TINU-10774 format. One record per residue (C-alpha): residue in one letter; x, y, z. Coordinates in pm, 1 decimal, padded with zeros to 6 digits. Layout:
N
+------+----------+----------+----------+
: resn :     east :    north :       up :
+------+----------+----------+----------+
:    a :        X :        Y :        Z :
...
+------+----------+----------+----------+
END
This chain:
105
+------+----------+----------+----------+
: resn :     east :    north :       up :
+------+----------+----------+----------+
:    m :  02860.1 : -00446.7 :  01298.8 :
:    s :  02707.3 : -00759.4 :  01436.5 :
:    l :  02426.8 : -00947.2 :  01272.6 :
:    m :  02178.8 : -00830.6 :  01534.7 :
:    g :  02287.1 : -00478.1 :  01467.4 :
:    w :  02204.4 : -00520.5 :  01099.3 :
:    i :  01864.8 : -00668.9 :  01187.0 :
:    v :  01792.9 : -00366.8 :  01407.6 :
:    v :  01906.9 : -00117.2 :  01134.4 :
:    v :  01681.3 : -00286.1 :  00871.3 :
:    f :  01388.0 : -00285.2 :  01113.9 :
:    v :  01433.7 :  00079.8 :  01198.4 :
:    l :  01435.0 :  00158.4 :  00823.8 :
:    a :  01111.6 : -00043.3 :  00790.8 :
:    l :  00963.8 :  00159.0 :  01080.7 :
:    v :  01060.6 :  00487.5 :  00919.4 :
:    n :  00910.7 :  00372.3 :  00583.7 :
:    f :  00589.1 :  00281.8 :  00767.9 :
:    f :  00552.2 :  00615.8 :  00938.1 :
:    i :  00625.1 :  00808.0 :  00614.0 :
:    g :  00354.0 :  00607.2 :  00433.8 :
:    m :  00109.0 :  00654.9 :  00719.9 :
:    n :  00178.1 :  01028.0 :  00728.2 :
:    s :  00119.6 :  01070.1 :  00356.6 :
:    l : -00207.5 :  00878.6 :  00371.9 :
:    k : -00330.6 :  01082.7 :  00667.6 :
:    g : -00233.0 :  01401.0 :  00486.4 :
:    f : -00428.2 :  01303.8 :  00183.3 :
:    l : -00730.7 :  01202.2 :  00383.0 :
:    a : -00718.2 :  01532.5 :  00577.3 :
:    s : -00721.2 :  01732.9 :  00258.6 :
:    h : -00972.6 :  01526.9 :  00065.0 :
:    s : -01305.1 :  01424.3 :  00214.6 :
:    a : -01411.2 :  01277.7 : -00120.5 :
:    i : -01291.4 :  01240.0 : -00472.5 :
:    s : -01511.8 :  01492.9 : -00640.9 :
:    s : -01304.8 :  01612.2 : -00938.4 :
:    s : -01059.8 :  01475.4 : -01191.3 :
:    q : -00782.5 :  01672.7 : -01007.7 :
:    d : -00871.6 :  01486.6 : -00688.2 :
:    l : -00852.7 :  01158.5 : -00875.2 :
:    e : -00510.7 :  01242.6 : -01015.3 :
:    e : -00379.7 :  01334.4 : -00667.3 :
:    f : -00524.0 :  01003.2 : -00541.9 :
:    k : -00346.9 :  00809.0 : -00819.0 :
:    g : -00012.9 :  00975.5 : -00719.4 :
:    m : -00070.2 :  00892.2 : -00356.5 :
:    v : -00160.2 :  00528.9 : -00441.7 :
:    r :  00149.3 :  00499.8 : -00661.1 :
:    q :  00373.5 :  00622.3 : -00374.2 :
:    q :  00198.8 :  00376.8 : -00135.7 :
:    m :  00265.7 :  00084.2 : -00374.8 :
:    y :  00633.2 :  00174.1 : -00405.2 :
:    q :  00656.2 :  00196.4 : -00026.4 :
:    a :  00480.0 : -00137.1 :  00013.8 :
:    l :  00744.2 : -00293.7 : -00224.6 :
:    l :  01017.8 : -00135.5 : -00013.7 :
:    q :  00853.7 : -00254.2 :  00304.2 :
:    l :  00830.2 : -00608.0 :  00171.8 :
:    g :  01196.8 : -00597.7 :  00079.7 :
:    l :  01309.9 : -00462.3 :  00413.5 :
:    l :  01098.5 : -00707.3 :  00624.0 :
:    g :  01199.3 : -00991.2 :  00394.2 :
:    l :  01566.1 : -00895.4 :  00457.1 :
:    t :  01514.7 : -00933.6 :  00830.6 :
:    v :  01394.4 : -01290.9 :  00768.9 :
:    v :  01693.9 : -01362.0 :  00548.7 :
:    l :  01933.8 : -01220.6 :  00807.8 :
:    g :  01771.6 : -01423.2 :  01077.6 :
:    l :  01798.5 : -01743.0 :  00871.7 :
:    y :  02160.3 : -01658.3 :  00781.3 :
:    g :  02226.5 : -01620.3 :  01151.8 :
:    i :  02075.7 : -01962.9 :  01218.2 :
:    v :  02277.4 : -02138.3 :  00946.0 :
:    s :  02606.5 : -01966.6 :  01021.1 :
:    g :  02574.7 : -01974.4 :  01399.2 :
:    r :  02647.7 : -01601.4 :  01415.0 :
:    y :  02321.4 : -01484.5 :  01560.7 :
:    i :  02332.8 : -01396.3 :  01933.8 :
:    p :  02002.3 : -01309.8 :  02091.2 :
:    p :  02016.0 : -00976.2 :  02269.2 :
:    f :  01897.9 : -01111.4 :  02608.7 :
:    e :  02020.6 : -01469.2 :  02620.5 :
:    g :  02375.6 : -01443.1 :  02498.2 :
:    r :  02343.5 : -01770.8 :  02301.7 :
:    g :  02198.4 : -01858.5 :  01959.1 :
:    d :  01876.3 : -02053.3 :  02021.3 :
:    v :  01698.2 : -02157.7 :  01702.8 :
:    f :  01356.1 : -02081.9 :  01853.1 :
:    d :  01462.2 : -01724.9 :  01934.2 :
:    v :  01609.8 : -01667.8 :  01593.4 :
:    a :  01298.5 : -01804.1 :  01416.1 :
:    l :  01064.9 : -01584.5 :  01614.0 :
:    s :  01255.9 : -01253.8 :  01585.5 :
:    p :  01196.8 : -01194.8 :  01210.6 :
:    s :  00843.2 : -01335.7 :  01239.6 :
:    a :  00763.7 : -01096.3 :  01519.4 :
:    v :  00899.8 : -00802.3 :  01320.8 :
:    w :  00701.1 : -00909.7 :  01012.1 :
:    g :  00379.3 : -00954.4 :  01220.2 :
:    c :  00411.3 : -00623.5 :  01405.1 :
:    a :  00475.9 : -00429.4 :  01086.8 :
:    s :  00186.7 : -00588.9 :  00901.1 :
:    m : -00053.5 : -00477.2 :  01175.8 :
:    g : -00001.9 : -00108.3 :  01081.5 :
+------+----------+----------+----------+
END
């Protein structure tokens, strides 16, 4: 698989992780309008624990896209999907754009 293929796979995994986390948060908020009992608090703690693990996973996945992009720059193996050549500006912006878009969610 090409380097760009790996970047796309890692980005898709980051998107899946994002939507799973968003779905669990929306599910919790739909079932709990307020934390009114100790059981609600325990459920909130479990949801927050899961969110923190997903945040660490997201940080790793998006950081990996940056590492893969930098590896492509250094090794000259990165081929932008539309240009057909490895331009340093394109390579530097690709992981940054992924990171920026994912952090907006």
